[in-house]
C-alpha positions in Angstrom: 150.3 130.8 57.5 146.5 130.7 58.1 143.9 130.6 55.3 140.7 132.5 55.5 137.5 131.9 53.4 135.2 134.8 52.5 132.0 132.9 53.1 130.0 135.6 51.3 131.4 134.2 48.1 131.5 130.5 48.9 129.0 127.7 49.7 126.0 129.5 48.3 124.0 126.2 48.5 124.1 126.6 52.3 122.5 129.1 54.7 125.0 131.5 56.2 125.8 129.7 59.4 126.2 126.4 57.6 128.9 128.1 55.5 131.1 128.3 58.6 130.9 124.5 59.0 131.7 124.1 55.3 134.7 126.3 55.6 136.0 124.1 58.4 135.4 121.0 56.3 137.4 122.6 53.5 140.4 123.1 55.8 140.3 126.8 56.3 141.6 128.4 59.5 139.3 131.4 59.6 136.3 133.0 57.9 135.5 136.5 56.8 132.3 138.2 55.6 131.1 141.6 54.7 128.4 143.3 56.7 127.6 142.0 60.2 124.4 144.0 60.8 122.0 141.6 59.0 123.7 138.5 60.4 122.9 136.2 63.3 125.8 137.1 65.5 124.9 134.6 68.2 124.7 131.9 65.6 128.1 132.9 64.1 129.7 132.9 67.6 128.3 129.4 68.3 129.6 128.0 64.9 133.0 129.6 65.4 133.2 128.1 68.9 132.1 124.7 67.7 134.5 124.6 64.7 137.5 126.4 66.3 137.6 128.7 63.3 138.7 132.3 63.8 137.0 135.4 62.4 139.5 137.0 60.2 137.6 140.2 59.3 134.3 141.9 58.5 133.4 145.3 57.4 133.8 147.8 60.2 132.1 150.9 59.1 128.3 151.1 58.9 127.6 154.6 57.6 129.5 157.6 56.5 132.9 158.1 55.0 136.2 158.2 56.9 137.5 161.1 54.8 134.5 163.4 55.0 134.6 165.6 58.2 130.8 165.9 58.0 130.5 162.1 58.5 133.0 162.0 61.4 130.5 161.4 64.2 128.3 158.8 62.4 131.4 157.0 61.0 133.0 156.7 64.5 129.7 155.6 66.1 129.4 152.8 63.5 133.0 151.7 64.0 132.5 151.5 67.8 129.4 149.3 67.3 131.5 147.1 65.0 134.2 146.8 67.6 131.7 145.5 70.2 130.6 142.9 67.7 134.2 142.0 66.8 135.0 141.5 70.5 132.0 139.2 70.9 133.1 137.1 68.0 
């Protein structure tokens, strides 16, 4: 079994990237967070590579609602952007 830390909720005394290193020190196998858009993706990638931690999950939709047909195009566009980020990480 692998353990993942939601670093949005932990290590508030540290900046976001440092939280990844703190999760590693705490013995976690992976990290997770909420929105990726305001984050330093390159910094996250570098920290994941250095620590060997995995990215467990982040929020995949950006705008719109999956169940509202009017939002279909904007929802899918956001999910596709998130997939590109997920592949990078």
